[in-house]
N, C-alpha and C positions, 0 to 999 in steps of 0.2 A: 320397779324392782329395787329392793333394798341392796345396798352395797354388798353385804354379806351373801345375799342370794346370787348377786351377779358374779362375785368371786367364785362361788361353788359351780355356777353354770359354766364359767370360762374354764375352770380346772377340768371339769368332767367332759366338756366338749373337746378340748385339746387332747385329753388323755385317751379318748376313743380313737384319735387319729394316730398317735405316736406310741402309746402304751409303754412309756419308760418305766423301768422298775429298778430301784436301788435296793436289792434284796439279797446280797451276798451275806452268808451267815458267818458268825464267829469274828474274832478280832482280825483286822486287816493290818497290813504293813502301812502304817500311817505316813511314813516318810515317802513311800511310793506315791501316795496320793498328793502330797505336798509338792514333790518334785515334778510330777507329771503335770500338775496344774501350772506350776511355774513355767515349764517348757511350752505350755500352750498359749502363753501370753503373746499377742501380736503375731500369731501364725495360725495355720489351719490345724485342726485336731489330727488329721492324718499325718501331717509333717511332724507334729510334736510327738505323736505316738511312735513314729519311726526313730526320732531322736531319743525318746525314752528307752526304746528297745536297744538301740546302739549303746546308750549309756550303761544299761544293765549288763550287756555283754562284755563291755570293756571293764566295768567296775562292778563285779557281782556283790561286793561288799562296799557299802557307802564309806566305810572308814578308809578305803584305798584312795578315795578322792581327796581326802585331807592331805595325804602325803604326795599326791601326784602334782605335776606341773599344771598350771591353769590351762596352758596350751593343749595338753592332752584331753582335758575335759571339753574344751572348746571344739576340738576336732571330732570328738565323739558325738556332740550334739549339733554339729554344723548344719545339718539339714533343716533345722528350724531357724526362725528369725531371731535376731539379736543374740546370737550365740556368744559373742564376746562378753557382753554384760551379764548374761545369764550364767555363764561359767564362773565368773568372778563372784556373783551374788550367791550362787549355790555353794561354792567352796567356803565363802565367808560364813554362811549360815551353819553348815556342817561343823566347821571349826568352833564356832561360838557355842553351839549346843553341846558338843563333846567336851569343851573346856568347862562349861558350867555344870552339866549333869553327869559327865563321865561316861555317857553312852549315846549311841545313835538309835537305840531301840525306843521308839516313841511311845511305847505302851504306858510309860509313866504319865502321859497326858490324860489317860483315862481317869486318873485321880484328880484332875484339875477341872474346874468349871470352864465353860466356854469363855467367859470373861478373862480368866487367868491365862488360858491358851493364847488369846489375842494379845494380852500384855507381854507374854514371853516371846512371841514370834514377830510382832509388829516392829520390834526394834531393829530388825534386819532389813536393810535396803532391798527393795524388789519383791518383798513379801507383804502384800497388802491385805485388806479385809476380804476381798473376793477370793484370793488364793487360799487364805487360811480357812475361810468358811467352807470352801470346797472340801478340804481335808476333813473338817468336822462333820459335814453333811454326808459325804460319800464314804469316807473311811471309818468314822466313828459311829455313823448312823444316828447322830443326834439332830434335833431340830435346828436347822439353819437354812437360810435362803440366799445363796450366792447370787449376786446381780452383776451381769456383764452388760455390754452395750445393747445386745439384742433385747434382753429383759427390760432394761431401762426404757428403750424405745417402745416396746409393745405395751407395757403397763401404762405408759403415758398416753399412747394412742387410744387404748381402750377406756381411758378415763378412770382407772383404778387409783392412780396417783397423779399429782401435779408437781413434778420435780424437774430440776434442771441439771442434776448430776446423778451418776449411778450410785454414788455414796448416799445421797439423800433418798433415792429410790429404795435402797437396801433398808434404811431405817423405817420408812413408811410401809413397805411391803410386808415386813415381819409383823406388823400390827394387824394386818388384815388377812393374811394367808394362814389357814389352819396348819399347825405344826406337822400333822401326819401326812400332809400333801407336799411339804416344801421341797424336798430333794427331787422327787419325781416331776413336780411341776417346773422346777428349774430346767431339767433336761428337756421336757416337752416344749417349753417356751423357746429354748435355743433352736430346736428343730423347726418350730413354727416360724421363728424369725429368719432362719436361713431359707426356708422353702416358700413361705407365703408372705408374711409381714416383713418384707425386706426393707432395708434402709432406703434403697433406690428402686423405684418401680415396683411397689408392693402389689401383690396379686389380689386386690380387693374384690375383683369379680368372681373369685372362686373361694372366698373366705367364709367360713361357717359362722364367724362372729360379726359379720358385716352389720347386721341390724342393731347390735348393741354397742358398736364401736363409736367412739367420739372423734375419730381422726377427721379433721376438717376437710381434707382433700380426698376422702374415700370415694365420693361420687365420680370424680375425674378418673381415679385409678380403676374404679369398677368398670367404667366404659372402655378403658384402655386394655383391660385384662380379662374380659369376659370369655375369650376363647383360649386363654393361656393354658399351657400344660405345666403341671407342677413337677419340677425335677427334685428328686429326693437327695438330700444331703444330711444324713442322720447319724453319722459316726461321731460319737462323743468319747473322748479319751478316757474319762473317768468311769465309763461303763465297760471299759475293756482292760482295766488294770488287774 
């Protein structure tokens, strides 16, 4: 099987299980997507969604955060991990964007290329490639393939890439995953990584991709997980903004 055929087979097999759809119409509030992704760093999507909801209730207008004490923002998002650093970094980003562009309406980013968007946002501490690419993929509906630890792990186990960091996986994956599938495949892979291709004790015994997987320990984990039940953990914050 050619790599391109294998990629499409994997995409279609997983999409039949999880059916993720990034199909909201019209222009979205891009800052919502950026902040929600930021809050999801190093915590569960359910906790980060609660933090995002609390933040929006406390500060209906993002401009209010610029004038607020950092401690107020920290308290609003305290339910998620790393609230101290996240509060500081969010406030710094909002202040920087407002000072440079005179607005927190991110619609001006639609006039920028993806490369230019990365250049403008990567200067802010705590906002990396994955966070920014999530805004582009889910908010702007542009071709982008955010890579987190789940996706890095799965694509290496499947043999689609041979990389040792998520950043390198991001570069290589964009070369082989067709643009029209990228956002939905991102979500499908996260769910697949949480439920089946786990970091610890993967459920190889119930995996529909077992036969084409290159994971060297798959036989051991197949025997260990033949009778395992799959517990669903499919909530993704960016599908609920």
